[in-house]
A tleap script that builds the chain and sets N, CA, C and O, in Angstrom:
source leaprc.protein.ff14SB
mol = sequence {
  NMET ARG ALA ARG LEU LEU PHE GLY GLU LYS
  ARG LEU VAL PRO ALA SER SER THR THR PRO
  VAL GLY ILE ALA GLU ILE LYS VAL TRP GLU
  VAL PRO ARG SER ALA HIE TYR PRO GLU GLY
  ARG LYS PHE SER LEU PHE PHE THR VAL ASP
  GLY ASP VAL ARG VAL GLY ILE ASP ASN HIE
  LYS PRO LYS GLY PRO HIE LEU HIE HIE GLY
  GLY GLU GLU ARG SER LEU GLY ALA LEU ASP
  GLU ASP GLU LEU LEU ALA THR PHE TRP LYS
  LEU VAL ARG GLN GLU GLY PHE GLU CPRO
}
set mol.1.N position { -14.873 -17.042 -9.825 }
set mol.1.CA position { -13.446 -16.966 -9.618 }
set mol.1.C position { -13.158 -16.392 -8.233 }
set mol.1.O position { -13.750 -15.392 -7.827 }
set mol.2.N position { -12.273 -17.018 -7.540 }
set mol.2.CA position { -11.851 -16.530 -6.239 }
set mol.2.C position { -10.672 -15.579 -6.424 }
set mol.2.O position { -10.030 -15.568 -7.474 }
set mol.3.N position { -10.399 -14.795 -5.407 }
set mol.3.CA position { -9.231 -13.916 -5.454 }
set mol.3.C position { -7.971 -14.765 -5.561 }
set mol.3.O position { -7.847 -15.801 -4.907 }
set mol.4.N position { -7.044 -14.313 -6.389 }
set mol.4.CA position { -5.781 -15.028 -6.586 }
set mol.4.C position { -4.642 -14.054 -6.325 }
set mol.4.O position { -4.552 -13.003 -6.960 }
set mol.5.N position { -3.774 -14.411 -5.384 }
set mol.5.CA position { -2.640 -13.558 -5.064 }
set mol.5.C position { -1.686 -13.499 -6.253 }
set mol.5.O position { -1.179 -14.528 -6.699 }
set mol.6.N position { -1.442 -12.294 -6.763 }
set mol.6.CA position { -0.506 -12.093 -7.873 }
set mol.6.C position { 0.882 -11.722 -7.373 }
set mol.6.O position { 1.892 -12.098 -7.967 }
set mol.7.N position { 0.914 -10.982 -6.276 }
set mol.7.CA position { 2.182 -10.518 -5.747 }
set mol.7.C position { 2.061 -10.333 -4.251 }
set mol.7.O position { 1.089 -9.749 -3.770 }
set mol.8.N position { 3.025 -10.818 -3.523 }
set mol.8.CA position { 3.063 -10.616 -2.083 }
set mol.8.C position { 4.499 -10.469 -1.621 }
set mol.8.O position { 5.355 -11.280 -1.974 }
set mol.9.N position { 4.765 -9.445 -0.839 }
set mol.9.CA position { 6.111 -9.213 -0.330 }
set mol.9.C position { 6.017 -8.577 1.047 }
set mol.9.O position { 5.192 -7.694 1.283 }
set mol.10.N position { 6.860 -9.032 1.940 }
set mol.10.CA position { 6.985 -8.428 3.263 }
set mol.10.C position { 8.472 -8.257 3.507 }
set mol.10.O position { 9.238 -9.215 3.398 }
set mol.11.N position { 8.890 -7.020 3.844 }
set mol.11.CA position { 10.321 -6.775 4.034 }
set mol.11.C position { 10.565 -5.757 5.138 }
set mol.11.O position { 9.737 -4.891 5.421 }
set mol.12.N position { 11.726 -5.896 5.743 }
set mol.12.CA position { 12.184 -4.905 6.705 }
set mol.12.C position { 12.778 -3.748 5.938 }
set mol.12.O position { 13.479 -3.948 4.945 }
set mol.13.N position { 12.499 -2.521 6.399 }
set mol.13.CA position { 12.992 -1.326 5.721 }
set mol.13.C position { 13.779 -0.505 6.735 }
set mol.13.O position { 13.207 -0.009 7.706 }
set mol.14.N position { 15.093 -0.355 6.518 }
set mol.14.CA position { 15.902 0.394 7.481 }
set mol.14.C position { 15.646 1.896 7.400 }
set mol.14.O position { 15.274 2.438 6.359 }
set mol.15.N position { 15.859 2.529 8.524 }
set mol.15.CA position { 15.718 3.980 8.577 }
set mol.15.C position { 16.988 4.635 8.066 }
set mol.15.O position { 18.073 4.054 8.112 }
set mol.16.N position { 16.829 5.857 7.579 }
set mol.16.CA position { 17.999 6.608 7.128 }
set mol.16.C position { 18.614 7.393 8.285 }
set mol.16.O position { 19.625 8.072 8.104 }
set mol.17.N position { 18.009 7.305 9.476 }
set mol.17.CA position { 18.557 7.957 10.664 }
set mol.17.C position { 18.510 6.945 11.810 }
set mol.17.O position { 18.688 5.749 11.583 }
set mol.18.N position { 18.277 7.403 13.015 }
set mol.18.CA position { 18.273 6.502 14.174 }
set mol.18.C position { 16.900 5.961 14.522 }
set mol.18.O position { 16.747 5.311 15.557 }
set mol.19.N position { 15.902 6.208 13.694 }
set mol.19.CA position { 14.564 5.686 13.975 }
set mol.19.C position { 14.546 4.179 13.776 }
set mol.19.O position { 15.430 3.643 13.107 }
set mol.20.N position { 13.569 3.484 14.336 }
set mol.20.CA position { 13.547 2.022 14.229 }
set mol.20.C position { 13.304 1.530 12.804 }
set mol.20.O position { 12.968 2.300 11.904 }
set mol.21.N position { 13.482 0.239 12.634 }
set mol.21.CA position { 13.237 -0.405 11.348 }
set mol.21.C position { 11.729 -0.510 11.132 }
set mol.21.O position { 10.975 -0.775 12.068 }
set mol.22.N position { 11.301 -0.299 9.889 }
set mol.22.CA position { 9.890 -0.430 9.550 }
set mol.22.C position { 9.636 -1.725 8.794 }
set mol.22.O position { 10.565 -2.403 8.356 }
set mol.23.N position { 8.357 -2.053 8.649 }
set mol.23.CA position { 7.952 -3.247 7.912 }
set mol.23.C position { 7.017 -2.819 6.785 }
set mol.23.O position { 6.005 -2.157 7.012 }
set mol.24.N position { 7.380 -3.213 5.565 }
set mol.24.CA position { 6.524 -2.967 4.403 }
set mol.24.C position { 5.884 -4.289 4.002 }
set mol.24.O position { 6.563 -5.309 3.884 }
set mol.25.N position { 4.569 -4.261 3.793 }
set mol.25.CA position { 3.862 -5.442 3.319 }
set mol.25.C position { 2.999 -5.028 2.133 }
set mol.25.O position { 2.151 -4.142 2.234 }
set mol.26.N position { 3.242 -5.693 1.008 }
set mol.26.CA position { 2.571 -5.362 -0.251 }
set mol.26.C position { 1.886 -6.611 -0.781 }
set mol.26.O position { 2.500 -7.673 -0.890 }
set mol.27.N position { 0.594 -6.468 -1.111 }
set mol.27.CA position { -0.154 -7.585 -1.696 }
set mol.27.C position { -1.040 -7.063 -2.822 }
set mol.27.O position { -1.671 -6.014 -2.700 }
set mol.28.N position { -1.074 -7.813 -3.918 }
set mol.28.CA position { -1.954 -7.504 -5.045 }
set mol.28.C position { -2.645 -8.804 -5.439 }
set mol.28.O position { -1.993 -9.823 -5.666 }
set mol.29.N position { -3.979 -8.755 -5.516 }
set mol.29.CA position { -4.768 -9.915 -5.895 }
set mol.29.C position { -5.502 -9.663 -7.201 }
set mol.29.O position { -5.882 -8.530 -7.498 }
set mol.30.N position { -5.696 -10.699 -7.967 }
set mol.30.CA position { -6.593 -10.654 -9.114 }
set mol.30.C position { -7.967 -11.064 -8.585 }
set mol.30.O position { -8.112 -12.100 -7.937 }
set mol.31.N position { -8.968 -10.239 -8.871 }
set mol.31.CA position { -10.340 -10.505 -8.437 }
set mol.31.C position { -11.276 -10.316 -9.626 }
set mol.31.O position { -10.891 -9.699 -10.620 }
set mol.32.N position { -12.492 -10.833 -9.540 }
set mol.32.CA position { -13.434 -10.586 -10.642 }
set mol.32.C position { -13.687 -9.085 -10.815 }
set mol.32.O position { -13.814 -8.349 -9.836 }
set mol.33.N position { -13.757 -8.652 -12.057 }
set mol.33.CA position { -14.095 -7.242 -12.318 }
set mol.33.C position { -15.496 -6.966 -11.797 }
set mol.33.O position { -16.406 -7.781 -11.947 }
set mol.34.N position { -15.648 -5.795 -11.180 }
set mol.34.CA position { -16.944 -5.405 -10.615 }
set mol.34.C position { -16.957 -3.890 -10.475 }
set mol.34.O position { -15.980 -3.220 -10.808 }
set mol.35.N position { -18.056 -3.360 -9.988 }
set mol.35.CA position { -18.136 -1.918 -9.746 }
set mol.35.C position { -17.087 -1.491 -8.714 }
set mol.35.O position { -16.553 -0.385 -8.797 }
set mol.36.N position { -16.790 -2.359 -7.747 }
set mol.36.CA position { -15.800 -2.038 -6.718 }
set mol.36.C position { -14.370 -2.233 -7.201 }
set mol.36.O position { -13.459 -1.546 -6.740 }
set mol.37.N position { -14.168 -3.170 -8.131 }
set mol.37.CA position { -12.831 -3.479 -8.641 }
set mol.37.C position { -12.856 -3.511 -10.173 }
set mol.37.O position { -12.722 -4.576 -10.775 }
set mol.38.N position { -13.029 -2.333 -10.806 }
set mol.38.CA position { -13.166 -2.308 -12.276 }
set mol.38.C position { -11.934 -2.813 -13.021 }
set mol.38.O position { -12.051 -3.290 -14.150 }
set mol.39.N position { -10.745 -2.714 -12.403 }
set mol.39.CA position { -9.521 -3.202 -13.049 }
set mol.39.C position { -9.281 -4.680 -12.777 }
set mol.39.O position { -8.355 -5.273 -13.329 }
set mol.40.N position { -10.123 -5.284 -11.916 }
set mol.40.CA position { -9.919 -6.685 -11.561 }
set mol.40.C position { -8.744 -6.892 -10.628 }
set mol.40.O position { -8.160 -7.975 -10.591 }
set mol.41.N position { -8.387 -5.847 -9.862 }
set mol.41.CA position { -7.265 -5.909 -8.924 }
set mol.41.C position { -7.700 -5.375 -7.554 }
set mol.41.O position { -8.395 -4.365 -7.446 }
set mol.42.N position { -7.273 -6.078 -6.538 }
set mol.42.CA position { -7.425 -5.607 -5.169 }
set mol.42.C position { -6.009 -5.486 -4.632 }
set mol.42.O position { -5.178 -6.361 -4.876 }
set mol.43.N position { -5.720 -4.396 -3.893 }
set mol.43.CA position { -4.354 -4.211 -3.425 }
set mol.43.C position { -4.313 -3.670 -2.002 }
set mol.43.O position { -5.254 -3.043 -1.516 }
set mol.44.N position { -3.194 -3.937 -1.365 }
set mol.44.CA position { -2.941 -3.489 0.001 }
set mol.44.C position { -1.447 -3.268 0.149 }
set mol.44.O position { -0.667 -4.217 0.074 }
set mol.45.N position { -1.042 -2.018 0.358 }
set mol.45.CA position { 0.364 -1.667 0.538 }
set mol.45.C position { 0.451 -0.901 1.853 }
set mol.45.O position { -0.066 0.211 1.956 }
set mol.46.N position { 1.097 -1.482 2.852 }
set mol.46.CA position { 1.181 -0.847 4.163 }
set mol.46.C position { 2.603 -0.842 4.676 }
set mol.46.O position { 3.357 -1.797 4.492 }
set mol.47.N position { 2.956 0.269 5.332 }
set mol.47.CA position { 4.248 0.432 5.969 }
set mol.47.C position { 4.004 0.805 7.420 }
set mol.47.O position { 3.335 1.795 7.714 }
set mol.48.N position { 4.558 -0.004 8.335 }
set mol.48.CA position { 4.361 0.231 9.765 }
set mol.48.C position { 5.695 0.337 10.490 }
set mol.48.O position { 6.705 -0.223 10.066 }
set mol.49.N position { 5.666 1.064 11.580 }
set mol.49.CA position { 6.814 1.171 12.471 }
set mol.49.C position { 6.280 0.950 13.879 }
set mol.49.O position { 5.417 1.693 14.346 }
set mol.50.N position { 6.790 -0.065 14.547 }
set mol.50.CA position { 6.326 -0.414 15.894 }
set mol.50.C position { 4.802 -0.538 15.955 }
set mol.50.O position { 4.183 -0.111 16.930 }
set mol.51.N position { 4.200 -1.120 14.920 }
set mol.51.CA position { 2.755 -1.341 14.879 }
set mol.51.C position { 1.928 -0.134 14.469 }
set mol.51.O position { 0.706 -0.235 14.350 }
set mol.52.N position { 2.570 1.002 14.253 }
set mol.52.CA position { 1.886 2.230 13.852 }
set mol.52.C position { 1.922 2.363 12.328 }
set mol.52.O position { 2.998 2.349 11.729 }
set mol.53.N position { 0.757 2.493 11.704 }
set mol.53.CA position { 0.701 2.650 10.243 }
set mol.53.C position { 1.209 4.033 9.879 }
set mol.53.O position { 0.637 5.045 10.282 }
set mol.54.N position { 2.286 4.064 9.116 }
set mol.54.CA position { 2.841 5.331 8.632 }
set mol.54.C position { 2.337 5.650 7.230 }
set mol.54.O position { 2.057 6.804 6.907 }
set mol.55.N position { 2.223 4.597 6.389 }
set mol.55.CA position { 1.738 4.756 5.015 }
set mol.55.C position { 0.878 3.543 4.692 }
set mol.55.O position { 1.266 2.407 4.968 }
set mol.56.N position { -0.286 3.785 4.109 }
set mol.56.CA position { -1.125 2.693 3.652 }
set mol.56.C position { -1.860 3.107 2.390 }
set mol.56.O position { -2.386 4.216 2.301 }
set mol.57.N position { -1.894 2.215 1.423 }
set mol.57.CA position { -2.672 2.441 0.204 }
set mol.57.C position { -3.447 1.154 -0.053 }
set mol.57.O position { -2.857 0.080 -0.175 }
set mol.58.N position { -4.768 1.268 -0.136 }
set mol.58.CA position { -5.565 0.082 -0.433 }
set mol.58.C position { -6.849 0.484 -1.144 }
set mol.58.O position { -7.156 1.668 -1.281 }
set mol.59.N position { -7.589 -0.519 -1.593 }
set mol.59.CA position { -8.818 -0.235 -2.350 }
set mol.59.C position { -9.965 -1.151 -1.933 }
set mol.59.O position { -10.766 -1.574 -2.766 }
set mol.60.N position { -10.038 -1.454 -0.638 }
set mol.60.CA position { -11.132 -2.326 -0.208 }
set mol.60.C position { -12.473 -1.637 -0.415 }
set mol.60.O position { -12.568 -0.410 -0.401 }
set mol.61.N position { -13.504 -2.448 -0.605 }
set mol.61.CA position { -14.817 -1.854 -0.780 }
set mol.61.C position { -15.406 -1.525 0.579 }
set mol.61.O position { -15.092 -2.221 1.544 }
set mol.62.N position { -16.216 -0.535 0.707 }
set mol.62.CA position { -16.781 0.309 -0.343 }
set mol.62.C position { -15.969 1.570 -0.627 }
set mol.62.O position { -16.400 2.396 -1.431 }
set mol.63.N position { -14.810 1.745 0.006 }
set mol.63.CA position { -14.068 3.005 -0.117 }
set mol.63.C position { -13.372 3.208 -1.448 }
set mol.63.O position { -13.199 4.349 -1.876 }
set mol.64.N position { -12.965 2.136 -2.117 }
set mol.64.CA position { -12.188 2.285 -3.338 }
set mol.64.C position { -10.771 2.710 -3.001 }
set mol.64.O position { -10.385 2.670 -1.833 }
set mol.65.N position { -9.973 3.122 -4.003 }
set mol.65.CA position { -8.579 3.479 -3.757 }
set mol.65.C position { -8.456 4.652 -2.782 }
set mol.65.O position { -9.047 5.711 -2.992 }
set mol.66.N position { -7.680 4.448 -1.716 }
set mol.66.CA position { -7.472 5.522 -0.757 }
set mol.66.C position { -6.118 5.375 -0.066 }
set mol.66.O position { -5.504 4.308 -0.067 }
set mol.67.N position { -5.676 6.485 0.522 }
set mol.67.CA position { -4.364 6.604 1.143 }
set mol.67.C position { -4.525 6.876 2.624 }
set mol.67.O position { -5.348 7.697 3.032 }
set mol.68.N position { -3.728 6.176 3.433 }
set mol.68.CA position { -3.607 6.448 4.872 }
set mol.68.C position { -2.211 7.048 5.054 }
set mol.68.O position { -1.214 6.390 4.757 }
set mol.69.N position { -2.131 8.284 5.535 }
set mol.69.CA position { -0.818 8.913 5.720 }
set mol.69.C position { -0.962 10.096 6.658 }
set mol.69.O position { -1.914 10.870 6.553 }
set mol.70.N position { -0.022 10.232 7.569 }
set mol.70.CA position { -0.043 11.370 8.491 }
set mol.70.C position { -1.274 11.403 9.373 }
set mol.70.O position { -1.746 12.477 9.743 }
set mol.71.N position { -1.797 10.238 9.711 }
set mol.71.CA position { -2.984 10.182 10.565 }
set mol.71.C position { -4.276 10.532 9.852 }
set mol.71.O position { -5.330 10.623 10.482 }
set mol.72.N position { -4.204 10.727 8.555 }
set mol.72.CA position { -5.389 11.076 7.774 }
set mol.72.C position { -5.637 10.038 6.690 }
set mol.72.O position { -4.757 9.251 6.338 }
set mol.73.N position { -6.851 10.058 6.175 }
set mol.73.CA position { -7.220 9.175 5.077 }
set mol.73.C position { -7.824 10.028 3.972 }
set mol.73.O position { -8.670 10.887 4.224 }
set mol.74.N position { -7.372 9.777 2.728 }
set mol.74.CA position { -7.950 10.523 1.602 }
set mol.74.C position { -8.095 9.613 0.396 }
set mol.74.O position { -7.369 8.631 0.240 }
set mol.75.N position { -9.030 9.956 -0.432 }
set mol.75.CA position { -9.326 9.178 -1.631 }
set mol.75.C position { -8.207 9.352 -2.656 }
set mol.75.O position { -7.577 10.406 -2.738 }
set mol.76.N position { -7.974 8.300 -3.431 }
set mol.76.CA position { -7.012 8.341 -4.530 }
set mol.76.C position { -7.737 8.033 -5.831 }
set mol.76.O position { -8.725 7.299 -5.834 }
set mol.77.N position { -7.265 8.576 -6.905 }
set mol.77.CA position { -7.789 8.209 -8.212 }
set mol.77.C position { -7.256 6.847 -8.618 }
set mol.77.O position { -6.505 6.217 -7.873 }
set mol.78.N position { -7.638 6.407 -9.771 }
set mol.78.CA position { -7.166 5.113 -10.280 }
set mol.78.C position { -5.679 5.200 -10.588 }
set mol.78.O position { -5.228 6.121 -11.268 }
set mol.79.N position { -4.925 4.238 -10.084 }
set mol.79.CA position { -3.488 4.163 -10.333 }
set mol.79.C position { -3.164 2.774 -10.862 }
set mol.79.O position { -3.738 1.783 -10.408 }
set mol.80.N position { -2.244 2.699 -11.823 }
set mol.80.CA position { -1.818 1.364 -12.248 }
set mol.80.C position { -0.803 0.840 -11.225 }
set mol.80.O position { -0.403 1.564 -10.313 }
set mol.81.N position { -0.399 -0.401 -11.383 }
set mol.81.CA position { 0.455 -1.028 -10.373 }
set mol.81.C position { 1.809 -0.331 -10.235 }
set mol.81.O position { 2.333 -0.234 -9.125 }
set mol.82.N position { 2.383 0.152 -11.327 }
set mol.82.CA position { 3.660 0.872 -11.249 }
set mol.82.C position { 3.503 2.173 -10.468 }
set mol.82.O position { 4.358 2.515 -9.651 }
set mol.83.N position { 2.408 2.900 -10.718 }
set mol.83.CA position { 2.153 4.151 -10.008 }
set mol.83.C position { 1.907 3.895 -8.521 }
set mol.83.O position { 2.353 4.668 -7.674 }
set mol.84.N position { 1.198 2.810 -8.206 }
set mol.84.CA position { 0.957 2.453 -6.805 }
set mol.84.C position { 2.275 2.260 -6.070 }
set mol.84.O position { 2.491 2.832 -5.001 }
set mol.85.N position { 3.157 1.446 -6.652 }
set mol.85.CA position { 4.448 1.178 -6.011 }
set mol.85.C position { 5.291 2.443 -5.896 }
set mol.85.O position { 5.896 2.686 -4.852 }
set mol.86.N position { 5.339 3.244 -6.940 }
set mol.86.CA position { 6.123 4.478 -6.908 }
set mol.86.C position { 5.607 5.432 -5.833 }
set mol.86.O position { 6.399 6.023 -5.098 }
set mol.87.N position { 4.298 5.584 -5.735 }
set mol.87.CA position { 3.697 6.455 -4.729 }
set mol.87.C position { 3.987 5.930 -3.323 }
set mol.87.O position { 4.353 6.694 -2.430 }
set mol.88.N position { 3.823 4.632 -3.139 }
set mol.88.CA position { 4.061 4.012 -1.840 }
set mol.88.C position { 5.499 4.238 -1.374 }
set mol.88.O position { 5.724 4.727 -0.267 }
set mol.89.N position { 6.483 3.877 -2.227 }
set mol.89.CA position { 7.880 4.009 -1.819 }
set mol.89.C position { 8.297 5.464 -1.644 }
set mol.89.O position { 9.145 5.763 -0.804 }
set mol.90.N position { 7.725 6.359 -2.412 }
set mol.90.CA position { 8.009 7.797 -2.240 }
set mol.90.C position { 7.578 8.243 -0.838 }
set mol.90.O position { 8.314 8.955 -0.157 }
set mol.91.N position { 6.392 7.824 -0.416 }
set mol.91.CA position { 5.900 8.210 0.908 }
set mol.91.C position { 6.710 7.549 2.023 }
set mol.91.O position { 6.928 8.156 3.072 }
set mol.92.N position { 7.155 6.317 1.806 }
set mol.92.CA position { 8.010 5.645 2.793 }
set mol.92.C position { 9.316 6.429 2.949 }
set mol.92.O position { 9.791 6.622 4.068 }
set mol.93.N position { 9.894 6.877 1.842 }
set mol.93.CA position { 11.122 7.686 1.905 }
set mol.93.C position { 10.874 8.993 2.650 }
set mol.93.O position { 11.723 9.442 3.420 }
set mol.94.N position { 9.706 9.605 2.422 }
set mol.94.CA position { 9.376 10.851 3.128 }
set mol.94.C position { 9.293 10.636 4.646 }
set mol.94.O position { 9.485 11.566 5.429 }
set mol.95.N position { 9.005 9.399 5.039 }
set mol.95.CA position { 8.964 9.059 6.461 }
set mol.95.C position { 10.366 8.832 7.038 }
set mol.95.O position { 10.510 8.602 8.238 }
set mol.96.N position { 11.401 8.895 6.186 }
set mol.96.CA position { 12.773 8.763 6.654 }
set mol.96.C position { 13.344 7.363 6.542 }
set mol.96.O position { 14.305 7.028 7.234 }
set mol.97.N position { 12.767 6.543 5.679 }
set mol.97.CA position { 13.219 5.161 5.509 }
set mol.97.C position { 13.706 4.952 4.084 }
set mol.97.O position { 13.249 5.618 3.155 }
set mol.98.N position { 14.632 4.025 3.923 }
set mol.98.CA position { 15.214 3.728 2.607 }
set mol.98.C position { 14.913 2.299 2.200 }
set mol.98.O position { 15.542 1.371 2.708 }
set mol.99.N position { 13.958 2.100 1.287 }
set mol.99.CA position { 13.619 0.744 0.843 }
set mol.99.C position { 14.743 0.080 0.074 }
set mol.99.O position { 14.602 -1.062 -0.363 }
savepdb mol mol.pdb
quit
């Protein structure tokens, strides 16, 4: 089985102040279950402003689920799709943007 895109969205996200508009891109794929993808899902949720990654959550191998935020990267535990989206949009709001 090849990866199959389950959800894909790209949208402009306005700032709540005078900062520029950001771009959110969210993708979730169905992939074969494996040690790297035990839930059978691969995901990529990124928010950029002027090409600078402000928030990123993905689970590419070999790192597994991890967060890019504030210039740092840290591991994340297993999150379901609702938790992923909630965490992502919460961090985007903390950056001063309103999805």
